[in-house]
MARVEXSE-890906 format. One record per residue (C-alpha): x, y, z; residue in one letter. Coordinates in steps of 0.1 Angstrom, whole numbers, plus 5000, padded with zeros to 4 digits. Layout:
N
XYZA;...
// end
This chain:
463
516947915179M;518447745143I;515047785132L;515048175139L;518948245122K;517348045094V;514248265089F;516848585096Y;519248455069F;516348455040F;514748765056F;517748975047N;518048805015L;514948975005L;515049275023W;519349365028G;521149485006D;522249184978L;525049444962F;526449824959Y;526850034933I;529550334938P;528350664931L;530650964915P;529951154951N;531550864968G;528850704985S;527150394971K;524050274961L;522549924980G;520049734959I;518049494977S;516449204961F;512849354960L;513749674941V;516149424921L;512449284912L;510249604915L;512049844896I;512849714862P;509349544862L;507649904864G;510250054837V;509549694814F;505949754822Y;506350134812T;508250114778I;505949764764Y;502449904771L;503650284759K;503450464793G;499950374796V;499750514833Q;500550874817F;498650854781K;495050724799E;495150934835F;492351154820P;490450754810L;491450664850M;489651024865V;486650954842K;486350554851L;485650644886T;481950774876K;481050464859E;478750264876K;478449894882K;476449664862N;473049664871K;472849284867D;475349234895D;473449334927K;476349214951K;479049324930A;481349574938L;481849894914S;484950024900G;485250314923I;484250114955Q;487749854946T;489450144942L;488450264978I;489249894994V;492349954979S;493150314986T;492250235025A;495450005025T;497450195002R;496650515022V;497250395057G;500550405079M;502750395044G;501550745042N;502550855074L;504950595092V;506650495058G;507050875047V;508650995076V;511150675083A;512250765042A;512751135054V;514251055085S;517250805066A;517750985036G;516551345037G;514251555019A;515451374985G;513951064994A;510751204986I;512151224942F;512650894946W;509450814962M;507351004934W;509650804910L;508650414920S;504950574923A;504850644884V;506650324875L;504650134897G;501350244886S;502050034852A;502849704874T;499449814893A;497849844862F;498949484848V;497549334887E;494449524887G;493649414846T;494949044852L;492648974892A;489449124870Q;490348884840K;490448564865Y;488148654891K;485348364899T;482148444918V;482248444955D;479248244967N;479948344999L;479748725003Y;478148734967G;480148924940G;483248834930Y;486648734942K;489848674931G;494048814928G;497248664921P;496748304937A;493648274910Y;495848414881Y;498848194894L;496547924896D;495247964860K;499147974850L;500547744870F;498347424877K;498947214852G;496746884862K;496546964899K;493347114920K;495447364924K;498947524917S;501847514944I;502547884937L;499348014939A;499047834976I;502048004986L;501448314973F;497548294995A;499548155027L;502248455022S;499348725021G;497948605056L;501248595075L;501648895057C;498549065070W;498548955105C;501849105111G;500049425097I;497449365124S;499949385150Q;501549725138V;498249865133I;497449855168G;500549915184N;500650265158S;497050315171V;497850285209S;501050445213S;500050745193S;496750805218F;498950775248K;501251025233N;498151295226A;495951205255F;497950985279G;495650725276L;496050385287N;497050125257P;494549875272Y;491850125267I;492650255235T;493549895221T;490549705235S;487949985218I;490049925185L;489749605185T;486049605196V;484849795166L;487049645140A;485349315154A;481649485146I;482149555121I;484749265100V;482348995116L;479349095103R;478749035065K;479349255040N;479849585064S;483449645058T;483149815020V;480250015032K;482450175061V;485550225039L;483050375019D;482350665038V;485450655058M;488550635026V;486950985012P;486751175048I;490051045058M;491651205029S;490151495021V;490551595061L;494351535057Y;494651685025F;492952015041A;495452025072F;498252015047T;496452275020L;495952475057F;499852425069I;500852495028I;498952865026I;500552955058K;503552875048N;503252935013I;506753155009T;508852895019L;507052644992L;509652704964P;512652634992S;511052284999V;510952164961F;514552294958S;515652134986R;513751804975I;515551774939F;518651944951E;519151674976E;517551394956A;520551424931F;523451464957G;524051864951I;523051944989K;524851685012A;522951475033V;523151265064A;522150895066G;525150755044G;524650985012G;523350984977L;522450574977G;520550635010A;518550864996V;517750654966I;517250334987M;514950525012N;512950664991G;512250344962V;511750104988K;509550325007R;507750444979G;506950074965L;505349914998F;503350255004S;501550194972N;502149814971E;502549804933A;503649454924G;503049304961S;499949174945G;497549304979S;495349564954A;494849294932P;492849124954C;490049444956A;490449424916A;488849144912A;485849224933A;484949494912A;482149514884S;483349654854V;482549624815K;485849514809D;489249414830P;491249694816V;489249964831E;489749794869A;493549804861G;493150194852L;491550224883L;494250034901Q;496850254885S;495350534896L;495150484929G;499150454930V;499250764919F;496450894949I;498650734980D;501950844966T;501951164945L;499051314969V;499251165005I;502651075008C;503651444993S;500951555024C;503451445046T;506451545031A;505551855032F;504051895068I;507851785078M;509952005056L;508052345061L;509052285098S;512052425107P;515252275116S;514752355149S;511652165154V;512651865139I;516651785143N;517451525163G;514051365159K;512651055135S;510250845130G;506350945142M;508051205169D;509151435138L;505551415122L;504351475154Q;506551775161S;505851945127S;501751905135F;502652105168V;504752325152Y;502052425125H;498552355142M;499652405180G;498252175207P;495452095184L;498151935165G;499351625182S;495151555184V;495051585147A;498051335143I;496851065168A;493551115147L;494351075114M;496850805126L;493650595139F;491950665107L;494850575085F;495050235104S;492050125110F;491350155075S;494249985067T;492949675091F;489749645074L;491249685041G;493349395045I;490849135058L;489049245028F;492149125011Y;492448795028A;488348665018R;490448564983S;493448424999N;491248205024V;488848105002S;491448004980Y;493347765005I;490147665028F;487247685000G;484647865007E;483047825042N;482348065069W;484447875092L;487147925079S;487148325069Q;485548355105T;488948225126L;491248405104Y;489248725115K;489648615149I;493548585146L;493848915130A;491549075157L;494048885182V;496949015167M;495249395165L;494949385199F;498349195212I;500049455188G;498449715206G;499749595242L;503149535235A;505849525204E;506649205192Y;509549295165T;510048925151F;505848925146V;506649285127W;508749105106D;506948775097L;504449045083G;507449195063D;508848875054F;505448805041G;504849125019I;508349025000A;507448644994L;503948764981M;505549014957T;508648734947L;505248484940F;503248774922N;506448884897V;506548554888I;503048574877A;502848884859L;505848884831I;504048574812P;501248764811F;502749024793S;501748974757K;498148914772E;498149254787V;499049424761K;496549284735L;493549304760M;494749724763L;494349734723E;491549564716E;490149814748Y;491350104731K;489550014698R;486149954716G;486450294727L;487550434695K;484650234679R;481850374705S;482950724695L;
// end
């Protein structure tokens, strides 16, 4: 009991509001520790790197066409690592997270999600660049491995064999991804029960077996994600496009509502302007994962001409996640009449919106999308886990396989029952990851800036 109280004390310290800022309309803006870390970091890097996420956006898109070095046969191309990181970014956060933000903060929360993505994309650039620079050869899977544990090691190892902070980051990641596995199992089994009346045991068993077939085979994960992520993203975008075209005359009023509620011009439920801002910011930050240290585990695996290219691709991933996919979810809900969504929250709200726009097919569509998004997230986090497991336990199949089995067990258990404490462990894990990752990012600021400047000079010379 004492240990549980200690855990929730630190949990609330990281996730809860540390202090409140009074706003002109009488409401209060609660500032949590993690927001206090990530938003200023995004602002700092946006200014320090002279708006890299804006100035280099055309180059980011161009880099998606770059092929990997022919000599690195087992390594991944830049676009493949973008797909892996997109698989986890474009996951449940784009459905469940956006719904939660709108439910608690109203339409205005979407604007603040957009803003957090714009700032977070600068942080994602730095993470990806560092992960690529300090990557190491992966003798177990082939190609490369790396991430925050490896650049933390470079920064803080000293005379020790391994950095304590790097080990703590790696352990936090493994803790987080086990918790997420349970959430995935529960979300999929619940949606299939609502849509098809399927017994959770059947759904979870099929989900776990499919996942096991992929993750327990060497190097199958990336091959599956290469096919799965583009299909599910395009499919979801097509659903949204159909709904927008069907309700095109209502679109101006949706944008008007987003901006009015974002700045408190129009009153909303849920605690005033403070709730609108913080729900948008929090959900935005942890949907796009910028600063948490997850996506760099994929960026390190890329075979690119320069580390800066890996960083630019990860920055693009943040835009894809929040400005495109999260916006799709928001528009689907906000284009529904209030009579359909009033009094509803969570997945019931999104499911009701889909049914309204698409008829009975809507519940099937949302169940299918949740399955694809969740399944891709599970595959993505186990790809991330490779480098963390290797850093702690060394390169051996036993430790890699045992962690995969543990994640599969969590996936199965989560599909049958909701264990709030385990989910909180996952949230606690990502909070700790963010804390340890941010400790490393600031000291590397000058180095990343010099790398970007040198890369741009090289581009000019090649013209």
